[in-house]
Each structure stands twice: as C-alpha cells, then as structure tokens.
N, C-alpha and C positions, 0 to 999 in steps of 0.2 A: 775648381771642379764643380760641375752641375749634376745634381742627383734629384730624383723624385723626393717629394716632401717626406714620405714615410721613411725613406732610406736615410735622409739627413737626420730625422728624429732618432732613429735607431742608432746611427753612428755616433751621434752626440751623447746618447745615453750609455753607450758601451764604455767599459773600462779597459785600460791596457794591462792591468795587474790582477783584477778580480773577476773571474768568470761569473757571469750572471745567468741564471735560468731565464728562458725567454719570457715567462709571465712577469718576472721582476723587471726585465728590460722594458717590456710593454708599459708597465705602470710608470716607470721612470720617464719613458719617452712621451707618455700621454696619448698612446694610440692603443687600439684593441689588439688582443693577442694574435688574431689571424693576420692582421696587417703587419705586426711585428715579425711574425714567423716568415711571411713572404719577403719582407725587407731584409731579414737576416740572411736568408739563402741567396738573395740577389747580391748582397754585399760580400758574401763568401765567394761567389762566382767571380766577383771583381777583385778578390784578394785583399779586401779591406778589413775583414774580420775572419776569425776562425771559430768553428763550431765544435764543441766537445759533446759527446753523447755518452750517457751512462744509464744503466737499467736500475730502477728502484722498485721496491715491492711495497704495496699497500696491504695491510692486514685489517680486516673489519670483523666485528662480531656478528653472528647470526642471531635471529630472534630467540632460538633455543638457548644460546649462550646467555643472552640477557635475562631470560627466565631463571637460569641457574645462578646468576649474580644475585638475584633477589631471594631465591629459595634455597640455594646450595646445590652442589653436585649431587646426583642421586646416590652415588656410592658413599659420599660423606654423610648424607642423611640416613642411609642404611646403617652405617657404623654407629652414629649417635643413637639410633633406635636400638641397635644391638646392645650398646652399653646400658641404655635405660632399662632394657629387658634383662640385664644381668649376664649377657653372653660373654662379657670379658672375664667372668669367673667360671662359668660352666656352659657348655653348648645349649642353645635354646632352639626350639622348633622354629623353622623359617617363617611360618605364618604369623607367629607371635611377634617376631622381629619386624616383619614387614608392616604389621599393624601399628607397632610402636613408632615406626619411621614416618608414617603418613604417606607412603608412596602408593601409587596406583597406576594401572595401565602400563604403557610402554616403559615408564620410568623404572618399574620393578626389574625388567629384563636388563635395562641399562645399568642399574645398580649392581645386579648380581654378576654381570659380565666384567665389571671393573673392580669389584670388591677385593677379590683375591689378587688380581693383577697388581694392585697398588699396595698390597701388604696390610690390608685392614683386617684380615682374618681368613678363615677357611669355612667352606661349606661341604658337608659330608652327610649323606643319607638323610637329607631333609632337615638337618640341624646346622645351625650357624654358630661359629665360635669367633669372637672378636679378639684381636691382639691388644692386650692392655697397654702395650708400649707405643702403639700407633698414635700419631698426632694429626688429627683432621684439620687443625688450624694452620698447618704448614703444607697443605696439599699443593704440589707444584702446579697442577693444572688449574686449580682455583686461583692461585696467585697470579698465574699468567693471564687469565681472563680479567682479573682486576687491574693488572698493569695495562693491558691493552685498552680497557675501558677508560683508563685515566690518561690515555694518549702516550704512554711510555713504551719504549722499545723492548721487545723480547728477542734475545739473541740466540736462544737455544733452538736450533733447527729441528732436532728430534722432537722437542716438546711442541713446536708449531706443527710439525707433521702429524703428531698424534691428535692435536686439537682439530686439525683439518679432517682427519679420518673420522672423527666423531661428529663432524658436521657443525662444529662450534665456531669456526672461523672461515672466512673466505680470503684467499690470497690472490692478489692481482699485480702483475708486473706491468710497468709502463716506462717509457723512455723519457729521460730528462735531458734536454739540450741546453747547453750553456754557451754564452757568447763572450769572446775576448777580442779586443782590438788587435789587429795585425799591425806590423810596422808600417805598412802602406797606409793603413787607416789613421795611424798617429800622424804620419806625414801629411795626409790630406786635411786633417783637422787643423794642424798647425798652419798650413798654407791657406786655409779657408775654403768652405764649401758654399755652393749656391743652391738654394732650394727652388727647383723649377715647378711652377704651377701646372699640373696636368690638365688637359682638356677634359671637360665634363660632358661634351656632346660632339658628335662627328658631323662634319659638313659633307655634302655630296662630293666636293672636290677632294676631301681627305679620303673618302671611300674609294674614289677612282684611282688616286695616286698610291693608296696604301700607307700614306704617312700618318694616318690616325693611330697606328701602333706606337709611334714614337713622338707624336707631336706634343709640344708644350708651348705655353704662352711665352712670347718674347720678353715678357716682364719677369725678371727674376729678382730675388732678394739675396744680397750677399750676406753670408752668415759665417764670418771667420770665427773659429772656435779653437779651444785648446782641449786636449784630452782631460777627462775628469780625474781628480786625484783618487788614489786608492781608498777603498772603504771596505767595511766588513761585509762579507757575503751573507746574504739571507738564505734561509733554508726552505726548500719546498717540502712539504710533507705530503703524509701521511696517512702517514700511518695514523689511524684514530688512536690513527692510529689508530694506531691503532692499535678474535678470540680464538 
C-alpha cells in the first residue's frame, strides 16, 4: 500500500491496543501536531484507524486566587482577626475586627459575605461574634485552591462551581481525540506500506491535467512494518491543573 509520508508516520506510530491522544501520536511519529491531525482523519476515512473523542476540563487559578494563596481568603483573615480581638468569647465591634484582620477595600465586603456562610460566626447590629469551634485551617475552598495550584484534581463539582462564582478559577472544556489502529491498519502494516514522496511544486502540465492534487514521485520507499506492541497510555493534562 502506498500512502503519503505523514500518513505512514502516523500509522506506524499508532497502537492496536492503546489509544493515543493525537499530540502523543505526533511526538511518537516525529511530525507536528497539525500534520498528525490531518493524517489521522485521512487514515480514518480509509478505515485504517479509529478516532475516539472525549471532553476534558481544564481548571486554572485567577490572579485573585493566587493573591489569596499568599495572603489567605478574606473570610479566613476576618476570622483570625476576630479571634485576635476576642470575638470568640464575646461579640466585638465590626470595625475593631476589620482592623485586626488587616483587610481593606473590596476584601472587606468579600470577607463579610462569606463569613457567616462558611460557619465562622455571626454578624449582628454592627458586632461580630466568632464561632470558637470553627477551624480556618481546614477551609475547603482554601484547600481546593492549594490542590489546584499543586496540579492536583478537585472532584467536588459544587466546590468548583462556588470557586468559579467567586471568580477564583476559570474552567475550560476541550476535546481530546485519541487514535487506535483498526484491523485494516494492522493488516496494512503487516503487509508493508510504501511512503510516497509528495511533489513540492506544480508544473504547468500538472495544473492543466489536474493531477497535481494526487501526483507523487515515482520513487517510493518500501517500509514493511509491524504493529507496535502495547504500551502504557500517557495522560494529557491539565489541569494546572489545575482555582
């Protein structure tokens, strides 16, 4: 069988047992990703490979989230300031607590809107009372940001939704296409394929006849091959992973 060079490279790099993402296949074949993508769809049309598609999500931290990784979430800082001001024993004027927390500007409103929601205490008539049993060191949103920053997965969808609502993470879906040798591709490799050298310029005669669309050099290189053995599948990421 005669195939264009890029198709031969992609076919030889494909596995009959382990589906490979196209970027991995391109690296294995020694061709760029765009050429590999084109070759894969051409091979799929010829029935030599199958292409599997799945949707993956990438989660990344925003600049605001990275600031909180360094400084702490505003509501956590407010709680620590409240404890420092003695609000875990008796309610304290909000201004005193805010001063102790070191919060200023928009972070004050952010802290106040999340303080009670997360069970850190209560705000009533200008006074703030901190719950002495609350544990700011186990804040789930802070832990999720740290995990994402370390490139670890966060599987709690409701937690991710909340972080996205707060503008602390960005979520982006993308399609990952993976390639697997079809039976016909295995047979072709076993029988041997020939890499045809494609013309790099068109002659007037080729333009007139229209053969430039399919013309290849009469010189071909026979490349009989065997399907590659199974190997571990690499993983595309991420997620910074991925606030």
